[in-house]
N, C-alpha and C positions, 0 to 999 in steps of 0.2 A: 156935626155929630160924628161923621165918619172919621174925621181927623182926631176927635177925642177918643174914639175906640182904638184907633191905631196907636195913639200916644199911651193909652192905658195898657195895651198889650206890651209895648216896649218897656214901660215902667215895671211891668210884672216879669220882664226878662224873656218874653217870647219873641221868636222870629217867624215871620210869615214867609213861606216858601213858594206860594203860588197865589194867583188871583182867584176869581170865581169861575165856575164851570161855564164854558163858552156857548151854551145853548139856552133856549128859553124855558125848556122843561127838562127836569132830570131828577134822579134820586142820588143823594150824596150819602154813601155809607160812612159812618164815623166810628173809628175804633182806635185804640182800645177804650171802651166805655166802662170806667171803674168808679166814677165819682160824679156827683151832680155838677161839680165845677167844670166838667167837660163841656156842658151846655154853655156855660159862661164864656169859656175860651173859644168855642166854636162860633158863638154869636159875635163876639168881638172881632174875631178873624174875618168872618164872612161880611159883616156889615162894614168893617174898615176897608174892604176891598170893593165896595159898591154893590154887594149882593144883599138879598133879603130872603134868606132861607126860612122855611117853616119846619116845624118838627112836631111829632106827635108826643104828647105828654099825658101821663095817666091823669084822669079827671079828678082824682082825689087831691091833687096838688092845687086845684083851682079853688082855693078858699079866698075869702076877702083879703085884699091887698096883694098877697103873693100871686093869686090868680091873675090879677090885672097886670102885674109886672111880667109874668110868664106870657100872657097873651100879647102884650106890647112887644115882646122879644121874638114873636113868631110861633109861640106855642099853640098847638091845637089840642083841645081836650078830647081824649078818646076813652071809650068804655072798653077796657081790655077783656071783659067777660064775653063779649059777642064779637069774635074776630071776623066773622063773615060780614056783618054789617059795617064794621070798621073798614075792612078792605074795600068793600063796594063804595063807601063814602069817599075814600081817598082816590080811588080810580075815577069816580065821578068828578072830583075836583080837578084832576089832570085833564079830563076830557072837556071841561067847561072853562078852564082858566087859560088866559093867553100866556102867562108866565107862571111857573111854579118850580122852585127848587126845594125839594123835600129832603130834609136830613133825617136819617134813620140809623139807630144803633143796631147793627145786625145781631148782636148778642141778645138783645131784647131785655136785658137787665144789667145791673151793675155788679151782679154776683158772678163768680167764675162759671163758665159754661163751655162745654166741648162742642156742642152742636148749635150752630147759629140758626136763627129763625129764617123761614123761607118766605115770609110775607112780602118783603121788598121785591123778591123775584116775581111773584104773581102780579104785584102792582106794576112793575116795570114792563113785563111782557104783555100784560093786558092793555095798559095805557100806551104802549109803544114809546117808552121814554128810556134814554140811556142811563147807565149807572156809573157813577164816578166814585173812586175810592179815596176818602178823606181820612185824615188822621190828626191826632193831638198827642205828640210824644212828650210826656212829662220828663223823660230822662234827658232830652236835649232841649226841651222847650221850643220845639219846632211844630208849626201847624200849617196845614195846606191840603192839597189833594195831589195824588201822584199818578193816577191812571184812569182811563175809561175802560170798563170791562164789557166785553161782548157776551151776552147771555145766550144759552142754548135752551133746548127743550128739557134739559135734565137739571132741575134745581139742585139736587144733592151734589152732582159733579161740579156745578158752577160754584157752589158754596165752598167745596173743598179747594177748588182752584183759587178762589178769592182769599180764603183763610191762609193758603200757602203764600200768596202775594204779600199779605200783611206780615206773616211770619218772617219772610225774607228781609223785611225792613227793621226787624228787631226793635219794635216799638215798646215803650214802657208806659204803663198806665199810672195815674196818680197813686193808685194802690196796686202795686205790681203783683201782689199775690192774688188779685181778683181777675187777672187777665190770662187766659189760656188760649194759645193760638197754635 
């Protein structure tokens, strides 16, 4: 199956720039997130490299058939209306799992946003897991991760620094008008 995912990525014109994160537990930020197809590219990339990342997906997408496919691809249904319960649940998963690579879109939506969400920061600092910066560049069709970022006790400053690191890469989303960095 991994070879099939790698072949599919190549046939779609994508180049993989890196393997999987070299730790048992981590958060993978994925940007720019402007299309549902980012999930597909990210899945094909990570699985083709031997990884099995999970990601939080709004529970409304877990309808018959589609929900089964999303779950098989690592999707975890979440209720976005109660963020406290959702964050506690994810932190608990990190604390009780031997391995967990959790992919999170820091924008929190596929719409253009200037301020990224801070939930990943709280999860990472509470669960004591590293954060890696991953990308899917639709302009060059390159996918991978490029850095591990050290978090501080200042989420806003960290997010500004992370957004700057992404901005310096000049990434292009599938829908470029929906990505503000």
